[in-house]
N, C-alpha and C positions, 0 to 999 in steps of 0.2 A: 710949237714948241708947247710942248705944255707947260700950264704955270700955276703957280705955288697953291691958288683956289680954286683948281681945278676938280674934278672926282680924282677921282686913283686910279691909274691905269689896272690894278687886280681886283676892281670891282669889292673893294671895302665898303663900298656910300661914305667915306671919307675925304675930307681934302689932300688931296696931296702931299701938302706941307706937314699935315697930321696922324700920317701914313708910311710912304715910301722916300718921303722930299729926305737927304739930295741924292737919294740914289737914282742910276742912268733908266728911264722906263723902257722897257724892254720891246722891241721892235721886233725879234722872230719868237718861236716856241722853243730856238735852243736856248734863251736868256730866261725864257719863263721857266723853262724847268731847272734853270740853275737857281733862281729864285725861290723857287720853291722849292730843292733841297736844301737848299741855304735856310733858310726862314721856319719854314713848317717841318723839313727832314721828310716831303712825300716826293717820290719819282712818278712826274708825270711821261705816261708811255709814248714810247716813239712809234710810228706807222708801222713798223714791222712787229714791234712787241705786244700791238695791239691786234695784229693777225692774228699770230699763236694764242692767244689769250680769247680770241673769238670766236675759234676750233674747237679751245677747250671747254669755253664754257658753252656750245653745241651741243657737246659730247654729254656734260654734264647735265644739261636738262633734258635729251633725248632719253637719258638712261632713267633718269628722277620719274619723266612721264610714266615708263615701260613698270618698273619699281612701282609706282601709287595704282598703276593699271590691274597690277597683280594684288593689291592689297585687298583680300576678302577675309569675311567671317572663316572662322578656322584657322586662318594659313600665322604660324610665326614667323616673330620678327626674326628671328634668325633664318626663315626662309628669305626673307625679302635681302638680309645680308651676305648670304649667300650666290640671290642670286646677280646682285650688285655685284661681287669679286668675277667670277664669269662674266659678267658683261665686259670689265675691265680688262682681262687675259683676253678675251677677243680682239680689243680696240688696241692691244699693247697701252695699257693706260693703266695708272696707279690709284689708289684708292686716297685720297689724303688724310683723312682722317687716322688711319688703321696706325697704330704704334703712335699718333702724335702726342706731345703733351708730356706730364709727369702726374701721376702715373702714364704709363701708354696708354692710349687708345685701345679698347682691344677689339671694335668694329669696324666696318671700313663707311658705316656710316652710324647715323644717329637716328634711331626710332623714339619720337615721344609720344606716350599714350596717357590721356585724360589730363592727370593734372602734375603732367611733368614738362616743366617749360622748354625746356632743352636738354642735350648731352645724355638721351635715353641709352646705355646700352642692352641692343638689339640677341634674345635668349631665346626659349623655349615656350614665353608666354603666348596663348594664343589670340587671336584677334575675335570676338565679338560683337553682337549689335552692340549699338550704341556706344562703340569706343568713338573716340577722335584719335587720331596719329599723327603727328609729323616727322616725315621723314626727309630727312637731310643730308643730299649730298656732295662733295666735293672729290675733284679727281683730278691729275696732274697729266696732262696730254703733251707730247714733245716738250716737255719741261716748263710747260705755263698752268697755270690753275683756274679752274674753272671750280663755280661755289653757287648751290640754288636749293631750295625746300620749300616743301607743298604740306598742304594740309590732306588729309583723305578722312572720309566720312564713313564707318560701317553700317551699314542697315540704316535704320532710323535713330537719329538722335535726336538727345530733349533740347528745349528750346535754347538751354544755359549754353551749351555747345553750340548749337547752332549761331547762335550767337556771337559767342567769341571769335570763331571759325571766319564770319565773315567781315567783321570787323579788323581782325587781324588782316585779313585780305586788303579791304579798301584803305587801313591803313599806310600798308606799303603801295599803293596805289597813287592814292591823295600826295606821299611823302614823293614817288620818283615825278611825278605829274609840275612841282617845281624847279625840278634841275636843269642849270647853267650856268654857264660863267656866270659868275659873280655872285651868286648866292651863297649866302652865307651857313656854316655848318648849323648854325644853331636852328635857323627855320626850319630844318628837317625833323626837329622834335617839337617844335613849337607845332608843326603841321598834324605831329601825329598824335600829341599829346590832347588838343584840344580835340579830335576825332574821337576819341577813347572814350575822352571825360564825356562828353556827349553823349553814349552807349552807356555810359553808367558801366565804363570797363577801364581796369586799369592798365600801366604802361610798366612793363618788367627795364628798371634800373640799375640789377646790377649786372648787364650784359651788354656790348656792342655792337655795331655794324662795323665793316674794317676794309683797309685797302686789300685787295686782292691780284693775283697777275703771275708777278714774278715771283713771290712766296705766298704760304696760305694765310697770312695774316700782316698785313702791313699796316701801314701809315697811309692817312688816317684814319684816327677813332672819332667813331661818330654814333653819339647817344639820342635815342629814341626819344627820351623824355627832355622835360624846359632842361636848359641849359644854355652858357652864354658863351657858347665857343665861334669866334669870327673870325674862324679860317674859310676865305672866298674859294669857292668851286672854281675850277681849271679848265680848259681843253688838256686834255688826255689822260685826267685822274678816270680811277676803275676804281672802284669797290661795292661793299653790299648794302642793299637795305633789309631787316630785318625784324621788323616790329615784333618783339613777344607782348603779348596782348592779356590780360586775367581777367575772366570776371570776377574775382574778386580784389583782396590785398596785392598790390605788387613786390610782394617781399618772396625769395628765393630761398631755401632753403637745401643745401647742398649733401647727398649720402653721404653718411660719414663712414661707412662701408668703402664702396664705388672711389670716390673724391669725386665723381663725376656727374652723376643724373639729379639736375637740379629740378623741385617739384614748386608748388606754392604751399604757402606757409598756412593755407585756410581748407588747401585742400581739394577749393573750385579748378576748373577746368582752365586753361591755356592753349593757347595755338599763337602759331607763326609762320608767316610765308615769307622768301628768302628770292629775292632777284640777284643779279651782279650788272653794274652796269655802266655806261664809257657815259664823261660827261667831254658834248663833240663842243665844236665853234658855235652853236647857234643853241643845241640843248642839252640832250641826251640821247642811251640808244640803251634800251633793254636788250644783252647779250645773252641772257638762259630762257628765251622763248626755244621751245622744241620745233 
């Protein structure tokens, strides 16, 4: 029997009497799911849901890999968008971004070039040597969602762009490496912020990671910068890790015309990578490896 001075079962690193006491300590995943719905509005996925989400994530990752491989000098971002639509049709999948939000997003994916932080809209812009491009692709397959993004460098890029691409990737992987039940959400932001600062880069604080799987965006929201969110990770949580790293200031400016495209306030380059991850009994699993 757990005592009042024992560590709480939820992994918060607090004593039981300071956390969930006098609630009954969950003894099953079903009880843990009920606790997380009640306390955090987080849905811990069932084994059946996890299998469906894994299939959607695998398709998203394989599609993203093909799109990154086709991104070459002279190609338009619109052509990448058109290919993603074809790949979705062939697989009887749906591009999750298409028509999403207000105003409805016009592309099937986001293509963010150079100083665009995120939500770049595919158009007739041709890729050129020296560009860095983020391709952010999410899909619905069999009723479940998968979400991922990656950077592509076009030709030879300058040192500043190369740095921000590398720091964004390393920030994501360092954050993923600490994931396991009991880790608190703010620890993700701590890892990313400290590493980015050590490389003289900044972390965008206007956008967050998010739960995903049954919906495009679910709880929890996960900040990549310093914060004090003490929600503990638990087995069955599925969410993205997608830090946006800037070479200059962290601030984002939203395009007043399309209401989607977010650019760096100082015009310096930005980079982002994204994986969807599952929290397992003992750690994590990356679901968006191709």
